[in-house]
C-alpha positions as CSV (number, residue, x, y, z in Angstrom):
1,M,-9.0,-0.2,-20.2
2,I,-8.7,2.8,-17.9
3,D,-11.8,4.8,-18.6
4,T,-12.8,7.0,-15.6
5,E,-12.1,7.6,-12.0
6,E,-15.1,5.3,-11.3
7,N,-12.6,2.4,-11.7
8,I,-10.4,3.6,-8.8
9,I,-10.9,1.4,-5.7
10,T,-8.2,3.0,-3.6
11,E,-5.6,5.7,-3.8
12,A,-2.3,5.9,-2.0
13,T,1.0,7.9,-2.1
14,S,4.6,6.6,-2.0
15,K,7.9,8.5,-1.8
16,V,10.4,7.5,-4.5
17,M,13.9,7.1,-3.1
18,K,17.3,6.2,-4.5
19,H,18.4,3.0,-2.9
20,N,21.9,2.6,-4.2
21,P,24.0,5.7,-5.0
22,N,25.8,3.8,-7.7
23,S,22.6,3.0,-9.6
24,S,20.1,5.0,-11.6
25,S,17.3,2.9,-10.2
26,V,14.9,4.3,-7.7
27,R,12.5,2.5,-5.3
28,A,9.0,3.1,-3.9
29,V,7.2,1.1,-1.3
30,I,3.9,-0.6,-2.3
31,P,1.4,1.1,0.0
32,K,-0.3,-1.2,2.5
33,S,-3.8,-0.7,1.0
34,I,-2.5,-1.7,-2.5
35,S,-0.5,-4.6,-1.1
36,A,-3.7,-5.9,0.7
37,I,-5.7,-5.8,-2.5
38,L,-3.0,-7.7,-4.4
39,D,-2.5,-10.1,-1.4
40,T,1.3,-9.7,-1.6
41,K,3.6,-11.3,0.9
42,D,7.4,-10.8,1.5
43,G,9.2,-12.4,-1.4
44,D,6.3,-12.2,-3.9
45,V,7.0,-11.0,-7.5
46,V,5.0,-8.2,-9.1
47,N,4.8,-7.2,-12.7
48,W,4.7,-3.6,-13.8
49,K,3.2,-2.2,-17.0
50,A,3.1,1.4,-18.1
51,L,0.6,2.7,-20.6
52,T,-0.7,6.0,-21.9
53,K,-4.2,7.3,-22.5
54,N,-5.3,10.8,-23.2
55,D,-1.7,12.1,-22.7
56,K,-1.6,10.6,-19.2
57,I,0.7,7.8,-18.0
58,F,-0.8,5.0,-16.0
59,V,1.1,2.2,-14.2
60,I,-0.4,-1.2,-13.7
61,I,1.0,-3.5,-11.0
62,E,-0.1,-7.1,-10.8
63,K,1.0,-10.0,-8.6
64,A,2.9,-12.6,-10.6
65,E,1.4,-16.0,-10.7
């Protein structure tokens, strides 16, 4: 699935922040370049998947249908 850096079409950075001090959840903004590729709009739902390969963790985000 994730073979090499040749599959990367864009890279971006987000800062992780605690939104609610009473929760253990954290939030990160989907960068504009990623949002544009996914064609996300306000209110859209995205699905997150985490996987490992060669001792690295990768996260896949996809716009829900």
